[in-house]
C-alpha positions in Angstrom: -1.3 -2.6 -1.1 -2.3 -5.2 1.8 0.3 -7.2 3.8 -2.0 -10.4 2.3 -1.2 -9.0 -1.0 2.6 -8.4 -0.3 2.9 -11.9 1.7 1.4 -13.5 -1.2 4.8 -12.9 -3.5 7.0 -14.2 -0.5 7.1 -17.8 -1.9 7.8 -16.7 -5.4 10.6 -14.5 -4.2 12.2 -16.9 -1.9 12.0 -19.4 -4.7 13.7 -16.7 -7.2 16.3 -15.8 -4.6 17.5 -19.4 -3.4 17.2 -20.8 -7.0 19.4 -18.2 -8.6 21.7 -17.2 -5.5 22.3 -20.5 -3.8 21.3 -23.1 -6.3 18.4 -24.5 -3.9 15.4 -25.6 -5.3 12.0 -26.1 -3.4 11.0 -29.7 -2.3 8.7 -31.3 -0.2 7.5 -29.9 3.3 10.0 -30.4 5.9 9.0 -32.1 9.2 9.7 -29.0 11.6 10.1 -31.7 14.3 13.3 -32.5 12.9 14.7 -28.7 14.1 12.8 -28.8 17.4 16.2 -28.7 19.4 18.3 -26.4 17.1 18.6 -22.7 17.4 17.1 -20.5 15.2 18.7 -17.5 13.0 16.4 -14.7 12.2 17.4 -11.4 10.5 15.2 -8.5 9.9 15.0 -5.0 8.1 12.7 -2.2 7.7 11.8 -0.6 4.3 10.6 2.8 3.7 8.8 4.0 0.4 5.4 4.2 -0.9 4.8 1.2 1.9 6.6 1.2 4.9 7.1 -1.9 7.2 9.5 -4.7 8.4 10.5 -7.9 6.8 12.2 -10.7 8.5 13.5 -14.3 7.4 14.7 -17.2 9.7 16.1 -20.6 9.5 17.4 -23.4 11.6 21.2 -22.6 12.3 22.2 -25.9 10.6 19.8 -24.6 7.7 21.4 -21.2 7.5 24.8 -22.7 7.5 23.9 -24.7 4.4 22.3 -21.8 3.0 25.7 -19.8 3.4 27.7 -23.0 2.2 25.8 -22.9 -1.3 25.6 -19.3 -1.6 29.3 -19.0 -0.8 30.8 -22.3 -2.7 32.4 -23.2 0.6 32.4 -26.0 2.7 30.0 -25.7 5.8 32.6 -26.4 8.2 35.0 -23.9 7.0 32.4 -21.1 7.4 32.6 -18.7 10.5 29.5 -17.4 12.5 30.0 -14.0 10.8 29.9 -15.5 7.3 26.7 -17.2 8.3 25.3 -13.9 9.5 26.3 -11.9 6.7 24.7 -14.2 4.0 21.5 -14.5 6.2 21.7 -10.6 6.1 22.0 -10.4 2.2 19.4 -13.0 1.8 17.0 -10.8 3.6 18.0 -7.8 1.6 17.5 -9.7 -1.8 14.3 -11.7 -0.7 12.7 -8.2 0.7 13.9 -6.5 -2.5 12.5 -8.9 -4.8 9.0 -8.9 -2.9 9.0 -5.2 -3.0 9.9 -5.3 -7.0 7.3 -7.5 -7.6 4.6 -5.6 -6.0 5.6 -2.2 -6.7 7.1 -2.0 -10.0 7.9 1.7 -10.3 8.8 2.3 -7.0 11.8 3.3 -5.0 12.3 1.9 -1.5 15.1 2.5 1.2 16.0 -0.6 3.1 17.7 -0.4 6.5 20.6 -2.7 7.1 19.2 -6.1 8.3 20.1 -7.0 12.1 19.8 -10.2 14.1 16.6 -10.3 15.7 16.7 -12.1 19.2 14.5 -13.8 20.7 13.0 -15.0 17.4 9.9 -13.9 16.5 6.8 -15.8 15.7 5.9 -13.9 12.7 4.6 -16.0 9.9 4.4 -15.5 6.2 5.7 -17.9 3.6 7.5 -21.0 4.1 10.2 -22.6 1.6 10.9 -26.1 2.2 13.7 -28.4 0.3 15.3 -31.6 1.1 17.7 -30.2 3.5 15.8 -27.4 5.6 13.3 -24.8 5.9 13.4 -21.2 5.5 10.5 -18.8 6.9 9.9 -15.0 5.7 7.4 -12.3 6.7 6.4 -9.1 6.3 4.3 -6.5 8.2 3.4 -3.0 6.9 2.7 0.0 9.4 
């Protein structure tokens, strides 16, 4: 399957995961200038199976904190950096697994543990917008 076909499922996967796990619904496109001065967090993993590649997910730090808050059901000010990172790792696992499940229904994949990507990559794929932010996911196959 081509990376274009896999990438086409990214939007669906992000929507399904964010709606079911974080109660976040898609919204209008976000003005990226609003996050111009913000640091971004990116978490990546590799997958191995019928297809091999790398998957990544990134968001401005305040958006990652909001996602973690919704996922954990806790106030954003009470979250540690570790908790935010762990939620971003879990989000990377869930979205990647969802994408691969949509693309390869009857095949098994092994996913590595997500790691922090630093510096942030410029990879593009799909963008999930909602009223409080943006989340970008991408996939590359080898």
